[in-house]
C-alpha positions in Angstrom: 1.3 14.9 -27.3 5.0 15.6 -26.9 7.0 16.0 -23.7 9.1 19.0 -24.2 10.9 20.4 -21.1 8.8 17.9 -18.4 5.7 19.6 -20.0 3.2 18.2 -22.4 2.5 19.9 -25.8 -0.7 19.2 -27.1 -0.7 19.5 -30.9 -3.7 21.4 -32.2 -4.7 19.5 -35.3 -6.3 22.5 -37.6 -3.2 25.0 -37.5 -0.3 22.0 -36.7 0.8 24.6 -34.2 1.7 23.2 -30.5 -0.1 24.8 -27.4 1.3 24.4 -23.8 -0.9 22.7 -21.5 -1.5 24.9 -18.2 2.1 25.1 -16.6 2.0 24.8 -12.8 2.1 28.7 -10.9 5.9 30.1 -9.8 4.6 29.2 -6.2 4.6 25.4 -6.9 7.9 23.2 -6.9 7.5 20.5 -9.1 10.6 17.9 -9.7 9.7 15.4 -12.8 9.3 11.8 -11.8 12.3 9.4 -13.2 10.5 7.2 -16.1 12.8 4.1 -15.4 11.6 3.1 -12.0 8.3 2.9 -10.5 7.7 0.6 -7.5 8.8 -3.1 -8.9 8.0 -1.6 -12.6 10.5 -1.1 -15.1 10.3 0.5 -18.7 10.8 -2.8 -20.1 8.3 -5.1 -18.0 4.8 -6.1 -19.8 1.5 -5.3 -18.7 1.4 -9.0 -17.2 4.1 -8.3 -14.8 2.8 -5.3 -13.9 -0.6 -6.8 -12.9 1.2 -9.4 -10.9 3.4 -7.0 -9.0 -0.2 -5.2 -8.5 -1.7 -8.2 -7.3 1.5 -8.8 -4.5 1.2 -5.7 -3.4 -2.9 -6.0 -2.5 -2.3 -9.4 -1.3 0.4 -7.9 1.0 -1.8 -4.6 2.3 -4.8 -7.3 2.5 -2.1 -9.1 5.8 -0.8 -6.5 7.1 -4.4 -5.2 7.7 -5.4 -8.3 8.9 -2.8 -8.9 11.3 -3.3 -5.6 12.5 -7.1 -6.0 13.1 -5.7 -8.9 15.2 -3.2 -7.3 16.9 -6.5 -4.7 17.8 -8.5 -7.2 19.3 -5.6 -8.5 21.4 -4.8 -5.2 22.8 -8.9 -4.9 24.0 -8.4 -7.8 25.6 -5.3 -7.6 27.3 -7.0 -4.1 28.5 -10.5 -5.5 29.4 -8.1 -7.7 31.7 -6.0 -5.2 33.0 -9.2 -3.3 33.8 -10.9 -6.4 35.8 -7.3 -7.2 37.8 -7.5 -2.7 38.8 -11.4 -3.9 39.7 -10.0 -7.1 41.9 -7.2 -5.2 43.4 -9.4 -2.5 44.5 -11.7 -5.1 45.9 -9.4 -6.6 47.8 -7.5 -3.7 49.5 -11.1 -3.2 50.7 -11.5 -6.0 52.2 -7.5 -6.1 54.0 -8.8 -2.6 55.4 -12.0 -3.9 57.2 -10.4 -7.0 58.3 -7.0 -5.2 59.9 -9.8 -2.9 61.7 -11.3 -6.2 63.4 -14.5 -6.2 61.1 -15.8 -9.2 59.5 -16.2 -9.6 55.9 -19.0 -11.8 54.4 -18.7 -12.9 50.8 -21.5 -14.6 49.2 
């Protein structure tokens, strides 16, 4: 297989001629990617370096996932606390209104 004008060309083994692979339709605007650098990798990197870079990215993603899950738990806790506080405020308002009208409020 050979690359020519950003398209891969397949060599027909029986006749030795090159046949182009399906090309994109005219509607599509496809830009070739630079081959020198993809993320942390360059063309001279070894497989070990690529594996190490991938492992680092996975570890970073797992850490971010854990931090996000803890943040969600904390947000839920604070939200419940706000709901409870709102309920207590409503109760305090009702008790205050009854007391201001001279009613006796008994609490058990």
